[in-house]
N, C-alpha and C positions, 0 to 999 in steps of 0.2 A: 401553465400550471410549472409549479418550482422546478428544481427538483436538489442536491445534497452532494456535500463533495466528501469523502475521512477524507485526512492528511496525516497520515500516524512521522513524526520523527525520532529522530535515534544522532546516538551518538556512536563517535570510532575512533579508538583509543582518548588521547585526555586534547584532541587537537581538530579534529572533523564529526563533520554533520553529514546527514544521507538518512534523505522522508523520500517518503513512495504516497502517491495520492489514487481513491478508488472516485467512481460515480457510483452514486444512486438516481432508480426514476420511480417516481411513487403513482402509486395505480389501488383505485380507490371511492368508495359517492362520496370524502371527506374530506376540501380545500385545500390544496396543500399552499396554503397564506403565508405570509412573513410573523413568524414567531419565535421570538428569543425562548420563550418559555419551553417550547420542542427542543429549538438547536440543547439549552440547559441540561435536559431531557435529556437526550437524547447521546448525548455527548459522556453525562452521572449513566448509564448503562449502560456502554459503551465501555465505560473503566471498569465494572463492574460485573462484565461478562465474561464467565468462570473459560468461558473457550474462546475469547479475543488474550484475556493476563495469560496463558497457560501458553508461550509461543512453542506451535506443534513441534516434536524433534525435529523435521530435514531444517526446516526454517531457523532453528538455536545452531543446530551443525552449520550453516551453510554461515551465520553470523557470523561466528564464530566470540569469542569471548571476551574478545576486546573491542567487541559492540553491545549497546543497545537499544532498544522503546526505549521514548523517554512519555515520546510526552505524542496530545490525537487534536487536530483540529478539524473541526467539526462545521463544516458551511452549510447554509441556505441559498444558491441563486436564485437568480432568477433568468424567465427565456433570453435575457437574454445577456445571461450571465454575468453583470454581475452580483454584490453582494450586497442581500440579501440582512442575515443573521451571520453572528456567528459568536462561536463556544469552542476555547483550548485549556486543555487542562494536560497537569503530568500526570503521570500514575504515581501514583506512594511507590512504589518501591518500580525500577527499573528493571524491565523487560528484558534480559539477560542473553545472549548465546552462549554456547559449547564453542569445546577445542579449538586449537591457535592458530593464531590468524598466519598463512601459510600467502597470503596474495594481496593486493594495492589497493586500495580503498573504491579505488571507481572502477574494480569486480563488478561484475553483479550475473545474476542471473535473469530471466526477458522471461514474465510471464506475460502470455498475450493473449485478450482479452478477445471473442471472438463471436460478434453474430451475426442472422443468418440476411444482413447488410454485404454483398461484397463490396471491394473498396476498403481505399482507406477511412471513410465514415463509419465503416460496418468492426474497425479495427484497435484497440488499445490495449497498452505495455502500464508491465508496474513494475519495477528495479530494484530487485534487493540483496543486499551486497552479498558473496559467495566468500568470505576472506578466508573463510578452510573447506572450500573446495576441493575434494580433491580429485584430481587427472586424471586420463588415461596416455600409452604413447604416445597415442595419436591426440589431445588432446579433444575426449570427448570426458565429457562428468563422469563418474565412474561412484562416487560416495558425496554425500545421498546421491537415491539413481531419481530419474527423473521421474521414475512410475512417484518412490514416495515424494516430490515437494507437489506432483500435483492433485494427489491425494490429498498434500495438509495443507496446501497452501488453501484451494476447497477450503475443507474444512474451518479454515480462518477468513477462508471470506464472510463463511456461514454464515459466523459464528456475530460477527461483526453487522450483517439486515439479518439474524436474529437480536440481534441487540436493541436498533431502528422501530422493528411489533413488539418490542415486547417490554418500549415506553408507549406506542401506540394503544395498543394491548389498555395500558395503566390509566387510561387517559378515553379511553371511549370513543377513540378514532378508527375511524374505517376507514385507515388503509395500508398499505406496506410499499415496504421501500424490496427491489429490484435493483441487481447488479448490474449495472450500466456501459457500453460503448459513449460519451456523449462525444458529441461532432462539432465545436463553436462556427463550424462555417454553415448549416441546416439547423443549428439548438432544437433537437433532438437527441432522446434516452434511446440506442438501441438494446434490447437486452440481451446477456450475457449467454447466450449459450452454448460456450466449450472457453474450455481455458489448455493453452497451448503451453506448457515448456521443455526448451528445446536442451540440447545433450553440449551446445557451448556454448563458453562468457561472454555475454558480452562490456561494455565497456560505461558508463555515467560519465561522464565529461566534465557534468555539471556539479559530481562532485565537488570535483576540488576545493572546497565553500578559500574552509580558510590552513590547510596542511602549510607550512609554511617552506621553503625552500634557501635551500644555498647552491651557489654555482661557482664553479672553476672559471675564469677566463684565464686565454696563455695569446702571446704574441700570437698571431703571422705574420709575412711567411714561417 
């Protein structure tokens, strides 16, 4: 059976980009065959969902006013991970963060997605920019709190899943999307049953896509 991915893309300042993605397993009576109309419809539903387009407070405060969520890409993928259908579009208005950036574009907070399967195949990660995160003297996240972030991340992810189901209900399809950890090793979607947010920032190294850097060179010895 096919599965779906949602990929959110954004900007940091005027020169850098970022993205984060999550997978969705499909359950129900209707077969989930390749369907471009479904991809287009789900994209429209996500872009229209108030729970998606109104970023929760803690996610906005991590992102900072230097960051935005600009677009979303929806992919329907086959069991062998190949792409079946794609739909991508800009939000009418970029979803903006709040607060002053004090960290680098690579500083992130990790949302760990856990299933009932132990080991790497049962775990997933999402990286969220943490440009305006406040840290304690021991370098632990102090504001927003990990609890607030976990609640808001859950709410936002549920809104995305709800947009899938809104579309399928509108076309009479008896199926639903379930937040999943996708293993490319055994090609299985495992239902996420917990979301963990830690208090130590991580770095998303590949976020430096286009940030220009200047070098100073000095002769040695």
